[in-house]
OpenMM code with the backbone's topology and positions (N, CA, C; nanometers):
from openmm import Vec3, app, unit

residues = "UNK UNK UNK UNK UNK UNK UNK UNK UNK UNK UNK UNK UNK UNK UNK UNK UNK UNK UNK UNK UNK UNK UNK UNK UNK UNK UNK UNK UNK UNK UNK UNK UNK UNK UNK UNK UNK UNK UNK UNK UNK UNK UNK UNK UNK UNK UNK UNK UNK UNK UNK UNK UNK UNK UNK UNK UNK UNK UNK UNK UNK UNK UNK UNK UNK UNK UNK UNK UNK UNK UNK UNK UNK UNK UNK UNK UNK UNK UNK UNK UNK UNK UNK UNK UNK UNK UNK UNK UNK UNK UNK UNK UNK UNK UNK UNK UNK UNK UNK UNK UNK UNK UNK UNK UNK UNK UNK UNK UNK UNK UNK UNK UNK UNK UNK UNK UNK UNK UNK UNK UNK UNK UNK UNK UNK UNK UNK UNK UNK UNK UNK UNK UNK UNK UNK UNK UNK UNK UNK UNK UNK UNK UNK UNK UNK UNK UNK UNK UNK UNK UNK UNK UNK UNK UNK".split()
positions = [
    Vec3(13.4449, 8.8173, 11.2519),
    Vec3(13.4222, 8.8496, 11.1124),
    Vec3(13.3214, 8.9629, 11.1064),
    Vec3(13.3513, 9.0666, 11.0309),
    Vec3(13.2598, 9.1806, 11.0246),
    Vec3(13.1528, 9.1568, 10.9194),
    Vec3(13.0372, 9.2232, 10.9423),
    Vec3(12.9267, 9.2103, 10.8474),
    Vec3(12.9573, 9.2873, 10.7202),
    Vec3(12.9166, 9.2324, 10.6087),
    Vec3(12.9325, 9.3008, 10.4812),
    Vec3(12.8159, 9.3968, 10.4663),
    Vec3(12.8452, 9.5217, 10.4367),
    Vec3(12.7390, 9.6190, 10.4137),
    Vec3(12.7089, 9.6207, 10.2646),
    Vec3(12.5826, 9.6102, 10.2312),
    Vec3(12.5419, 9.6076, 10.0913),
    Vec3(12.4313, 9.7085, 10.0685),
    Vec3(12.4321, 9.7664, 9.9502),
    Vec3(12.3236, 9.8547, 9.9098),
    Vec3(12.2567, 9.7892, 9.7901),
    Vec3(12.1278, 9.7621, 9.8022),
    Vec3(12.0522, 9.6960, 9.6965),
    Vec3(11.9469, 9.7927, 9.6453),
    Vec3(11.9365, 9.8035, 9.5136),
    Vec3(11.8334, 9.8864, 9.4516),
    Vec3(11.7275, 9.7930, 9.3946),
    Vec3(11.6038, 9.8123, 9.4364),
    Vec3(11.4912, 9.7338, 9.3858),
    Vec3(11.4157, 9.8234, 9.2888),
    Vec3(11.4006, 9.7773, 9.1658),
    Vec3(11.3305, 9.8541, 9.0634),
    Vec3(11.1866, 9.8054, 9.0574),
    Vec3(11.0933, 9.8927, 9.0864),
    Vec3(10.9514, 9.8609, 9.0767),
    Vec3(10.8862, 9.8446, 9.2116),
    Vec3(10.7816, 9.9214, 9.2335),
    Vec3(10.7087, 9.9181, 9.3600),
    Vec3(10.5793, 9.8409, 9.3518),
    Vec3(10.5751, 9.7392, 9.2641),
    Vec3(10.4612, 9.6481, 9.2632),
    Vec3(10.4758, 9.5501, 9.3785),
    Vec3(10.3868, 9.4532, 9.3844),
    Vec3(10.3886, 9.3608, 9.4976),
    Vec3(10.5212, 9.2845, 9.5060),
    Vec3(10.5776, 9.2450, 9.3926),
    Vec3(10.7045, 9.1707, 9.3954),
    Vec3(10.8184, 9.2595, 9.4449),
    Vec3(10.8262, 9.3830, 9.3954),
    Vec3(10.9309, 9.4743, 9.4388),
    Vec3(10.9186, 9.5100, 9.5853),
    Vec3(10.7957, 9.5354, 9.6302),
    Vec3(10.7738, 9.5686, 9.7710),
    Vec3(10.8105, 9.4514, 9.8618),
    Vec3(10.7702, 9.3314, 9.8223),
    Vec3(10.8023, 9.2128, 9.9031),
    Vec3(10.9530, 9.1883, 9.9052),
    Vec3(11.0194, 9.2076, 9.7900),
    Vec3(11.1647, 9.1874, 9.7847),
    Vec3(11.2367, 9.2886, 9.8739),
    Vec3(11.1959, 9.4151, 9.8664),
    Vec3(11.2596, 9.5185, 9.9488),
    Vec3(11.2394, 9.4893, 10.0972),
    Vec3(11.1192, 9.4512, 10.1333),
    Vec3(11.0905, 9.4201, 10.2743),
    Vec3(11.1741, 9.3016, 10.3213),
    Vec3(11.1796, 9.1976, 10.2387),
    Vec3(11.2537, 9.0769, 10.2769),
    Vec3(11.4029, 9.1057, 10.2924),
    Vec3(11.4580, 9.1859, 10.2016),
    Vec3(11.5996, 9.2217, 10.2122),
    Vec3(11.6283, 9.2941, 10.3428),
    Vec3(11.5391, 9.3844, 10.3809),
    Vec3(11.5592, 9.4572, 10.5063),
    Vec3(11.5461, 9.3652, 10.6270),
    Vec3(11.4648, 9.2603, 10.6146),
    Vec3(11.4509, 9.1646, 10.7244),
    Vec3(11.5745, 9.0770, 10.7390),
    Vec3(11.6436, 9.0519, 10.6287),
    Vec3(11.7586, 8.9615, 10.6313),
    Vec3(11.8728, 9.0131, 10.7176),
    Vec3(11.9009, 9.1436, 10.7066),
    Vec3(12.0161, 9.1956, 10.7807),
    Vec3(12.0101, 9.3472, 10.7894),
    Vec3(12.0463, 9.4015, 10.9053),
    Vec3(12.0537, 9.5473, 10.9153),
    Vec3(12.1695, 9.6039, 10.8331),
    Vec3(12.2588, 9.5171, 10.7848),
    Vec3(12.3714, 9.5619, 10.7031),
    Vec3(12.3322, 9.5837, 10.5572),
    Vec3(12.2094, 9.5518, 10.5229),
    Vec3(12.1621, 9.5726, 10.3856),
    Vec3(12.0774, 9.6984, 10.3835),
    Vec3(12.1178, 9.7944, 10.3010),
    Vec3(12.0321, 9.9119, 10.2824),
    Vec3(11.9622, 9.8952, 10.1478),
    Vec3(11.8371, 9.9322, 10.1442),
    Vec3(11.7545, 9.9097, 10.0255),
    Vec3(11.6991, 10.0425, 9.9764),
    Vec3(11.7088, 10.0640, 9.8465),
    Vec3(11.6444, 10.1779, 9.7815),
    Vec3(11.5418, 10.1215, 9.6847),
    Vec3(11.4185, 10.1672, 9.6975),
    Vec3(11.3102, 10.1228, 9.6093),
    Vec3(11.2831, 10.2339, 9.5085),
    Vec3(11.2842, 10.2005, 9.3808),
    Vec3(11.2582, 10.2988, 9.2754),
    Vec3(11.1278, 10.2616, 9.2060),
    Vec3(11.0354, 10.3562, 9.2023),
    Vec3(10.9048, 10.3353, 9.1383),
    Vec3(10.8721, 10.4579, 9.0535),
    Vec3(10.8319, 10.4363, 8.9289),
    Vec3(10.8027, 10.5461, 8.8368),
    Vec3(10.6671, 10.6106, 8.8628),
    Vec3(10.5732, 10.5344, 8.9137),
    Vec3(10.4376, 10.5853, 8.9337),
    Vec3(10.4272, 10.6608, 9.0659),
    Vec3(10.3242, 10.7461, 9.0798),
    Vec3(10.3088, 10.8219, 9.2046),
    Vec3(10.2597, 10.7372, 9.3223),
    Vec3(10.2133, 10.6162, 9.2969),
    Vec3(10.1660, 10.5298, 9.4049),
    Vec3(10.2333, 10.3937, 9.3942),
    Vec3(10.2449, 10.3275, 9.5075),
    Vec3(10.3016, 10.1932, 9.5110),
    Vec3(10.1906, 10.0904, 9.4907),
    Vec3(10.2291, 9.9699, 9.4568),
    Vec3(10.1316, 9.8627, 9.4432),
    Vec3(10.1251, 9.8046, 9.3039),
    Vec3(10.1813, 9.8744, 9.2060),
    Vec3(10.1779, 9.8232, 9.0691),
    Vec3(10.0349, 9.8087, 9.0193),
    Vec3(10.0062, 9.6912, 8.9668),
    Vec3(9.8729, 9.6657, 8.9117),
    Vec3(9.7672, 9.6503, 9.0205),
    Vec3(9.8102, 9.6263, 9.1412),
    Vec3(9.7152, 9.5997, 9.2488),
    Vec3(9.6586, 9.7302, 9.3026),
    Vec3(9.5282, 9.7409, 9.3005),
    Vec3(9.4602, 9.8566, 9.3596),
    Vec3(9.3162, 9.8176, 9.3887),
    Vec3(9.2540, 9.8939, 9.4777),
    Vec3(9.1161, 9.8683, 9.5172),
    Vec3(9.0304, 9.9853, 9.4728),
    Vec3(8.9148, 9.9535, 9.4151),
    Vec3(8.8199, 10.0560, 9.3707),
    Vec3(8.6853, 10.0269, 9.4358),
    Vec3(8.6201, 10.1303, 9.4815),
    Vec3(8.4866, 10.1151, 9.5395),
    Vec3(8.3855, 10.1642, 9.4365),
    Vec3(8.2910, 10.0772, 9.4013),
    Vec3(8.1885, 10.1082, 9.3023),
    Vec3(8.0543, 10.0878, 9.3713),
    Vec3(8.0022, 10.1943, 9.4317),
    Vec3(7.8840, 10.1797, 9.5154),
    Vec3(7.9198, 10.0943, 9.6354),
    Vec3(7.8435, 9.9898, 9.6583),
    Vec3(7.8720, 9.8990, 9.7696),
    Vec3(7.9644, 9.7841, 9.7293),
    Vec3(8.0064, 9.7841, 9.6038),
    Vec3(8.0905, 9.6763, 9.5521),
    Vec3(8.2373, 9.7171, 9.5626),
    Vec3(8.3196, 9.6264, 9.6106),
    Vec3(8.4639, 9.6477, 9.6153),
    Vec3(8.5247, 9.5716, 9.4984),
    Vec3(8.5968, 9.6438, 9.4136),
    Vec3(8.6592, 9.5820, 9.2972),
    Vec3(8.8095, 9.5791, 9.3202),
    Vec3(8.8649, 9.4612, 9.3168),
    Vec3(9.0090, 9.4445, 9.3327),
    Vec3(9.0709, 9.4285, 9.1945),
    Vec3(9.1651, 9.5153, 9.1624),
    Vec3(9.2363, 9.5089, 9.0349),
    Vec3(9.3728, 9.4479, 9.0593),
    Vec3(9.4193, 9.3733, 8.9657),
    Vec3(9.5534, 9.3188, 8.9795),
    Vec3(9.5751, 9.2007, 8.8885),
    Vec3(9.6996, 9.1605, 8.8768),
    Vec3(9.7307, 9.0481, 8.7906),
    Vec3(9.6842, 8.9160, 8.8473),
    Vec3(9.6582, 8.9128, 8.9744),
    Vec3(9.6198, 8.7896, 9.0408),
    Vec3(9.5363, 8.8275, 9.1610),
    Vec3(9.4472, 8.7406, 9.1984),
    Vec3(9.3677, 8.7693, 9.3176),
    Vec3(9.4331, 8.7007, 9.4364),
    Vec3(9.3767, 8.7210, 9.5504),
    Vec3(9.4266, 8.6610, 9.6740),
    Vec3(9.3794, 8.5167, 9.6756),
    Vec3(9.4695, 8.4236, 9.6674),
    Vec3(9.4331, 8.2828, 9.6670),
    Vec3(9.4480, 8.2310, 9.8097),
    Vec3(9.3353, 8.2070, 9.8745),
    Vec3(9.3364, 8.1679, 10.0156),
    Vec3(9.4050, 8.0334, 10.0377),
    Vec3(9.4090, 7.9496, 9.9347),
    Vec3(9.4709, 7.8183, 9.9518),
    Vec3(9.6236, 7.8253, 9.9551),
    Vec3(9.6798, 7.9411, 9.9219),
    Vec3(9.8253, 7.9594, 9.9271),
    Vec3(9.8549, 8.0605, 10.0371),
    Vec3(9.9165, 8.0171, 10.1460),
    Vec3(9.9281, 8.1008, 10.2657),
    Vec3(10.0343, 8.2103, 10.2614),
    Vec3(10.1189, 8.2170, 10.1602),
    Vec3(10.2303, 8.3127, 10.1609),
    Vec3(10.1825, 8.4572, 10.1698),
    Vec3(10.0772, 8.4925, 10.0968),
    Vec3(10.0290, 8.6310, 10.1003),
    Vec3(9.9746, 8.6664, 10.2380),
    Vec3(9.9011, 8.5749, 10.2995),
    Vec3(9.8475, 8.6005, 10.4340),
    Vec3(9.9607, 8.6126, 10.5354),
    Vec3(10.0638, 8.5293, 10.5205),
    Vec3(10.1786, 8.5369, 10.6117),
    Vec3(10.2503, 8.6706, 10.5978),
    Vec3(10.2661, 8.7180, 10.4742),
    Vec3(10.3305, 8.8474, 10.4519),
    Vec3(10.2465, 8.9603, 10.5113),
    Vec3(10.1150, 8.9566, 10.4891),
    Vec3(10.0268, 9.0599, 10.5454),
    Vec3(10.0356, 9.0617, 10.6977),
    Vec3(10.0398, 8.9437, 10.7587),
    Vec3(10.0527, 8.9335, 10.9044),
    Vec3(10.1856, 8.9934, 10.9511),
    Vec3(10.2928, 8.9591, 10.8825),
    Vec3(10.4257, 9.0085, 10.9206),
    Vec3(10.4356, 9.1601, 10.9074),
    Vec3(10.3613, 9.2166, 10.8132),
    Vec3(10.3631, 9.3615, 10.7922),
    Vec3(10.2627, 9.4348, 10.8800),
    Vec3(10.1872, 9.3599, 10.9608),
    Vec3(10.0871, 9.4227, 11.0466),
    Vec3(9.9627, 9.4664, 10.9715),
    Vec3(9.9364, 9.4033, 10.8587),
    Vec3(9.8217, 9.4413, 10.7754),
    Vec3(9.7051, 9.3437, 10.7846),
    Vec3(9.7139, 9.2479, 10.8746),
    Vec3(9.6109, 9.1447, 10.8829),
    Vec3(9.4719, 9.2046, 10.9029),
    Vec3(9.4617, 9.3117, 10.9806),
    Vec3(9.3306, 9.3727, 11.0064),
    Vec3(9.2742, 9.4425, 10.8828),
    Vec3(9.3572, 9.4638, 10.7810),
    Vec3(9.3124, 9.5303, 10.6581),
    Vec3(9.2530, 9.4323, 10.5567),
    Vec3(9.2687, 9.3038, 10.5813),
    Vec3(9.2193, 9.2028, 10.4873),
    Vec3(9.0674, 9.1963, 10.4963),
    Vec3(9.0025, 9.2093, 10.3820),
    Vec3(8.8566, 9.2015, 10.3756),
    Vec3(8.8210, 9.0692, 10.3096),
    Vec3(8.7598, 8.9809, 10.3842),
    Vec3(8.7195, 8.8515, 10.3299),
    Vec3(8.5880, 8.8617, 10.2541),
    Vec3(8.5550, 8.7556, 10.1853),
    Vec3(8.4270, 8.7501, 10.1151),
    Vec3(8.3134, 8.7336, 10.2146),
    Vec3(8.2056, 8.8040, 10.1896),
    Vec3(8.0851, 8.7805, 10.2683),
    Vec3(8.0161, 8.6582, 10.2096),
    Vec3(7.9672, 8.5717, 10.2953),
    Vec3(7.9050, 8.4471, 10.2493),
    Vec3(7.7896, 8.4739, 10.1532),
    Vec3(7.7149, 8.5831, 10.1759),
    Vec3(7.6010, 8.6131, 10.0887),
    Vec3(7.6437, 8.6794, 9.9580),
    Vec3(7.7706, 8.7126, 9.9437),
    Vec3(7.8185, 8.7760, 9.8207),
    Vec3(7.9467, 8.7097, 9.7710),
    Vec3(7.9602, 8.5825, 9.7970),
    Vec3(8.0839, 8.5118, 9.7629),
    Vec3(8.0844, 8.4697, 9.6167),
    Vec3(8.0786, 8.5673, 9.5282),
    Vec3(8.0890, 8.5363, 9.3865),
    Vec3(8.1887, 8.6324, 9.3242),
    Vec3(8.2497, 8.5878, 9.2191),
    Vec3(8.3421, 8.6720, 9.1448),
    Vec3(8.2702, 8.7196, 9.0209),
    Vec3(8.2827, 8.8475, 8.9925),
    Vec3(8.2143, 8.9059, 8.8778),
    Vec3(8.3143, 8.9748, 8.7868),
    Vec3(8.2713, 8.9957, 8.6645),
    Vec3(8.3502, 9.0675, 8.5650),
    Vec3(8.2676, 9.1858, 8.5178),
    Vec3(8.3328, 9.3021, 8.5073),
    Vec3(8.2653, 9.4204, 8.4553),
    Vec3(8.2584, 9.4066, 8.3038),
    Vec3(8.1369, 9.4081, 8.2490),
    Vec3(8.1165, 9.3932, 8.1051),
    Vec3(8.0071, 9.4892, 8.0620),
    Vec3(8.0403, 9.5797, 7.9710),
    Vec3(7.9444, 9.6804, 7.9229),
    Vec3(7.8804, 9.7574, 8.0376),
    Vec3(7.9601, 9.7940, 8.1377),
    Vec3(7.9103, 9.8737, 8.2493),
    Vec3(7.8286, 9.7969, 8.3512),
    Vec3(7.8222, 9.6643, 8.3385),
    Vec3(7.7463, 9.5824, 8.4342),
    Vec3(7.8385, 9.4777, 8.4943),
    Vec3(7.8093, 9.4431, 8.6197),
    Vec3(7.8822, 9.3335, 8.6830),
    Vec3(7.8104, 9.2030, 8.6515),
    Vec3(7.8802, 9.1123, 8.5855),
    Vec3(7.8230, 8.9820, 8.5520),
    Vec3(7.9003, 8.8746, 8.6275),
    Vec3(7.8281, 8.7831, 8.6943),
    Vec3(7.8986, 8.6790, 8.7697),
    Vec3(7.9716, 8.5832, 8.6765),
    Vec3(8.0867, 8.5368, 8.7225),
    Vec3(8.1556, 8.4318, 8.6481),
    Vec3(8.0705, 8.3058, 8.6540),
    Vec3(8.0726, 8.2269, 8.5490),
    Vec3(7.9951, 8.1031, 8.5514),
    Vec3(8.0419, 8.0118, 8.6641),
    Vec3(7.9503, 7.9363, 8.7206),
    Vec3(7.9892, 7.8408, 8.8242),
    Vec3(8.0726, 7.7305, 8.7595),
    Vec3(8.1443, 7.6589, 8.8410),
    Vec3(8.2248, 7.5491, 8.7889),
    Vec3(8.3626, 7.5912, 8.7425),
    Vec3(8.4058, 7.7122, 8.7783),
    Vec3(8.5415, 7.7540, 8.7446),
    Vec3(8.6297, 7.7349, 8.8673),
    Vec3(8.7459, 7.6794, 8.8457),
    Vec3(8.8430, 7.6641, 8.9531),
    Vec3(8.9678, 7.7404, 8.9105),
    Vec3(8.9932, 7.8563, 8.9739),
    Vec3(9.1010, 7.9469, 8.9330),
    Vec3(9.0905, 7.9784, 8.7835),
    Vec3(8.9690, 8.0054, 8.7390),
    Vec3(8.9325, 8.0408, 8.6018),
    Vec3(8.9457, 7.9258, 8.5024),
    Vec3(8.9695, 7.8054, 8.5487),
    Vec3(8.9733, 7.6885, 8.4607),
    Vec3(8.8362, 7.6226, 8.4672),
    Vec3(8.7686, 7.6087, 8.3501),
    Vec3(8.6343, 7.5506, 8.3522),
    Vec3(8.6369, 7.4028, 8.3889),
    Vec3(8.5459, 7.3655, 8.4777),
    Vec3(8.5317, 7.2250, 8.5157),
    Vec3(8.3959, 7.1704, 8.4740),
    Vec3(8.3061, 7.2592, 8.4311),
    Vec3(8.1727, 7.2182, 8.3852),
    Vec3(8.1376, 7.2989, 8.2606),
    Vec3(8.0753, 7.2340, 8.1633),
    Vec3(8.0459, 7.2969, 8.0347),
    Vec3(7.9181, 7.3806, 8.0367),
    Vec3(7.8108, 7.3296, 8.0952),
    Vec3(7.6804, 7.3962, 8.0882),
    Vec3(7.6832, 7.5416, 8.1377),
    Vec3(7.7435, 7.5710, 8.2537),
    Vec3(7.7446, 7.7109, 8.2986),
    Vec3(7.8136, 7.8053, 8.1997),
    Vec3(7.9176, 7.7576, 8.1322),
    Vec3(7.9842, 7.8418, 8.0329),
    Vec3(7.8949, 7.8674, 7.9126),
    Vec3(7.8216, 7.7643, 7.8709),
    Vec3(7.7357, 7.7792, 7.7533),
    Vec3(7.6147, 7.8680, 7.7796),
    Vec3(7.5761, 7.8829, 7.9046),
    Vec3(7.4605, 7.9677, 7.9368),
    Vec3(7.5024, 8.1052, 7.9879),
    Vec3(7.6313, 8.1300, 7.9962),
    Vec3(7.6808, 8.2577, 8.0484),
    Vec3(7.6702, 8.3683, 7.9439),
    Vec3(7.6292, 8.4887, 7.9849),
    Vec3(7.6274, 8.6019, 7.8919),
    Vec3(7.7675, 8.6579, 7.8652),
    Vec3(7.8681, 8.6065, 7.9334),
    Vec3(8.0042, 8.6568, 7.9136),
    Vec3(8.0656, 8.6095, 7.7824),
    Vec3(8.0192, 8.4966, 7.7300),
    Vec3(8.0706, 8.4465, 7.6028),
    Vec3(7.9718, 8.4767, 7.4919),
    Vec3(8.0225, 8.5251, 7.3789),
    Vec3(7.9379, 8.5503, 7.2624),
    Vec3(7.8970, 8.4157, 7.2019),
    Vec3(7.7958, 8.4160, 7.1136),
    Vec3(7.7611, 8.2898, 7.0463),
    Vec3(7.8815, 8.2285, 6.9728),
    Vec3(7.9624, 8.3131, 6.9087),
    Vec3(8.0815, 8.2631, 6.8398),
    Vec3(8.1822, 8.2066, 6.9404),
    Vec3(8.1957, 8.2713, 7.0551),
    Vec3(8.2845, 8.2219, 7.1599),
    Vec3(8.2392, 8.0869, 7.2120),
    Vec3(8.1075, 8.0684, 7.2225),
    Vec3(8.0540, 7.9402, 7.2699),
    Vec3(8.0783, 7.8296, 7.1673),
    Vec3(8.0655, 7.8635, 7.0377),
    Vec3(8.0957, 7.7649, 6.9333),
    Vec3(8.2436, 7.7259, 6.9374),
    Vec3(8.3295, 7.8260, 6.9559),
    Vec3(8.4736, 7.7973, 6.9633),
    Vec3(8.5055, 7.7097, 7.0842),
    Vec3(8.4359, 7.7349, 7.1938),
    Vec3(8.4541, 7.6530, 7.3135),
    Vec3(8.4193, 7.5073, 7.2834),
    Vec3(8.3076, 7.4851, 7.2157),
    Vec3(8.2673, 7.3486, 7.1811),
    Vec3(8.3658, 7.2842, 7.0836),
    Vec3(8.4225, 7.3658, 6.9928),
    Vec3(8.5181, 7.3130, 6.8953),
    Vec3(8.6497, 7.2718, 6.9607),
    Vec3(8.6732, 7.3164, 7.0825),
    Vec3(8.7979, 7.2822, 7.1522),
    Vec3(8.8151, 7.1308, 7.1643),
    Vec3(8.7034, 7.0597, 7.1726),
    Vec3(8.7109, 6.9137, 7.1827),
    Vec3(8.7664, 6.8506, 7.0551),
    Vec3(8.7619, 6.9243, 6.9430),
    Vec3(8.8107, 6.8732, 6.8149),
    Vec3(8.9569, 6.9092, 6.7894),
    Vec3(9.0139, 6.9948, 6.8724),
    Vec3(9.1528, 7.0377, 6.8533),
    Vec3(9.2453, 6.9288, 6.9075),
    Vec3(9.3328, 6.8764, 6.8214),
    Vec3(9.4222, 6.7704, 6.8693),
    Vec3(9.5244, 6.8268, 6.9682),
    Vec3(9.5689, 6.7445, 7.0609),
    Vec3(9.6713, 6.7919, 7.1554),
    Vec3(9.8036, 6.8154, 7.0838),
    Vec3(9.8834, 6.9032, 7.1378),
    Vec3(10.0160, 6.9300, 7.0811),
    Vec3(10.1028, 6.8060, 7.0960),
    Vec3(10.1825, 6.7803, 6.9941),
    Vec3(10.2705, 6.6641, 6.9981),
    Vec3(10.4066, 6.6970, 7.0583),
    Vec3(10.4502, 6.8230, 7.0438),
    Vec3(10.5806, 6.8576, 7.1019),
    Vec3(10.5632, 6.8961, 7.2483),
    Vec3(10.6714, 6.8890, 7.3206),
    Vec3(10.6664, 6.9191, 7.4632),
    Vec3(10.7333, 7.0514, 7.4952),
    Vec3(10.7561, 7.1351, 7.3926),
    Vec3(10.8174, 7.2656, 7.4159),
    Vec3(10.7217, 7.3545, 7.4934),
    Vec3(10.7795, 7.4446, 7.5719),
    Vec3(10.6969, 7.5419, 7.6431),
    Vec3(10.6264, 7.6313, 7.5425),
    Vec3(10.5044, 7.6673, 7.5738),
    Vec3(10.4276, 7.7578, 7.4891),
    Vec3(10.3916, 7.8799, 7.5718),
    Vec3(10.4114, 7.9963, 7.5144),
    Vec3(10.3773, 8.1182, 7.5874),
    Vec3(10.2257, 8.1332, 7.5914),
    Vec3(10.1792, 8.2061, 7.6911),
    Vec3(10.0361, 8.2336, 7.7008),
    Vec3(9.9894, 8.3093, 7.5776),
    Vec3(10.0700, 8.4034, 7.5293),
    Vec3(10.0333, 8.4827, 7.4117),
    Vec3(10.0099, 8.3932, 7.2904),
    Vec3(10.0995, 8.2966, 7.2655),
    Vec3(10.0798, 8.2103, 7.1488),
    Vec3(9.9611, 8.1169, 7.1689),
    Vec3(9.9333, 8.0790, 7.2932),
    Vec3(9.8200, 7.9906, 7.3211),
    Vec3(9.6871, 8.0586, 7.2888),
    Vec3(9.6722, 8.1854, 7.3242),
    Vec3(9.5432, 8.2519, 7.3055),
    Vec3(9.5240, 8.3077, 7.1655),
    Vec3(9.6285, 8.3070, 7.0829),
    Vec3(9.6142, 8.3586, 6.9451),
    Vec3(9.5369, 8.2634, 6.8614),
] * unit.nanometer
topology = app.Topology()
chain = topology.addChain("A")
for resn in residues:
    res = topology.addResidue(resn, chain)
    for name in ("N", "CA", "C"):
        topology.addAtom(name, app.Element.getBySymbol(name[0]), res)
């Protein structure tokens, strides 16, 4: 039986498009892949910026060490030596606010608050934001089980 030759066009050179194109090429030499990207650089939202001695990673998601798929892909692509881990003395996540780096409050797990006090003392939330946070305890849970978009949730 002869191999089927296929030509696949991947639209978008972000991390998903790059991973899809790479995976297709790994599946079979009979698959030819064309990657189309509108921007002059690949990577989509993901990019690295150096701000003095601080490395700022931009992107829709950060590298989650508890999920091994990204590390496995980096290893397979020969990029393992390019991975920069957190230094123990600087293992905090910060947000740029008004030209300053402010640490995220402690007690966040993947940005989900697990402790109230650090959020209430953080300069990242305005006084009105802190009041709204406290009022969250008064908001009744939704009764329907329909999916809710992130956009409607934050409105």
